[in-house]
N, C-alpha and C positions, 0 to 999 in steps of 0.2 A: 264690696263695691261701695264707694262713697256716694253720698246723696247726689252730688253733682253729676257723677258718672251714670248713676241710675236714671236721673232725669234726662240726661243727654241720650241715653239709650231709649228711653220711653218716647222722646221726641222723634228720634230717628224711626222708630217703629210706627208711630201714629202718622208721621208724614208719608210713609210708604202706604199705609192703609188709606190715607186721604187720596193719594194718587190713584189707587185702584177704584175707590168709590167715585171719584170725579170722572174716571174713564167710563164707568157704567152710566153715570148721569149724562155724559156727553154723547156717547156712541149708541146707547140703548134706550134712551129716554122715550123715543117714539114707540118702540115696542112695549116698554114697560107701562106706558100710559094706556095701552089697549088691553092689558091683562084683565080678563073677566068681563069685558064689554060684549054686548050683543054682536053677533057676527064674527067675533074673533075666535079663531080655531084654538081651543085650549091645548091641542096636541101639536101645534106648529113648533117645529124644532128650534127655529131662531128665537121665538118668544120664550120657550122653555129654557133654553140656554141662557138668555139674557136675564130671565127671572131668577134662575138658580144662582147665577153669578152675582146678581145684585143682592139677593138675600144673604149669601155668604159674606159679601163685602160689607153689608150693613152690620151684620153680627160682629165681624172682626173690628170694624171701626168703633162700634159701641164698646166692645170689650176692651180695646186698647185705651179708651178714655177712662173707664171706670176701674180697670184693673192695673193699669200702668201709669198713664199720664197724671191723673189727679192724685193717686197715692204718692207718686214720686215727687210731685210738686209740693204736696203737703209735708212730706218728710224733709225736703231740702230747705224748707223755710223754718226748720227746727221747731215745728209745732208739736210733733210727737211721733213716736215709733212704737208700734205700727200705726198706720193710718186708721182712723175710726171706721165704723160701719159706713156703707155707701151712702145711706140717707143723711148721716151726719157730715160726711165728707162733702157731699153736694151742697148741703145747707151752709157749710163754712164758705165754700167758693161763691155761693150766692151773696153772702154777706160782704165779701171783698170785691164783688162786682164781676167776677169771671163768668158766673152762671146767671142768666137773666131770671130764670124761674125754676127752682128746685123741683117743683111738681112735674115739670116737663120731663125730667129724667125718669120719674116713675112711669110716665106714659111711654117713654122710649124703651124702658125695660119690658113693659107689658107688650109693646109692639114687637120687640125682638123675640119674646117668648111665643107670641102668636105666629110669627114668621117661621120660627125654627121648630117649635114643638106642636103647634096646632094649625099647621098650614090649612087655611080655609078652603073648603071644597066648593062652597056655594059661590057662584060667579060674582054676585054683587059684593059680598063680603071680601072675597079675594081682591077684587078691584079696589075697594076702599082701603084695604090693608096695604096694598102696594102703593097707592097714592099717598097714604099717610107716611109710609117709609121714605118715599121720595122727598117729601117736605122735611121730614126729620133729618134725613141725611144732609140736606142743604143747610139746615139750622146747625147741625153739629159741625159742619165745615166752618161756618162762621164763628162758632164758639171756639173751635180749635185755633183759628187765626187769632182770636182775642187772647187765648191762653198763651200762645207762642209769643205774641207781642208783649204780654205781661212778663214772661220769662226773660225775653231779650232785653227789655228796658231795665230789668233788675239784675241782669247777668247771672241768673240763678243756676244755669247749667254749666257755668264756669268757662263758657266759650263765647267768643264774639260771634253773634248770629247775624 
């Protein structure tokens, strides 16, 4: 697969993930904002469904950024094959202005791990984790828009977008 085709495929994948996370943010935000709050039933089926869906969508969106979009973008710019380690990859995109703060991606990875592997049982911590994920999802959507604009302005995917 050529670099342009790989990037076009990564863009298609991340756009699909973006649609799903936007759907969670739009339709389930009210429920998600009550996770872990006093008086909120932790066994409410709607809240559990919304939380599970959001956590899965957050993970997928994050993974598509760091495993597909950014490596494909790095490769298509003929910077190197394979793409470097994630921390170096993010640092590169911070230097070119696509990433505002490389350290934020470390926080996003830690947040992803907390959501997926260490699902917080204590109400206050669970509420804080979900609130952080909501903010980071919105920030990643903004960053995705900036990356796609970068690709389009340079016609890096080989297609007029």
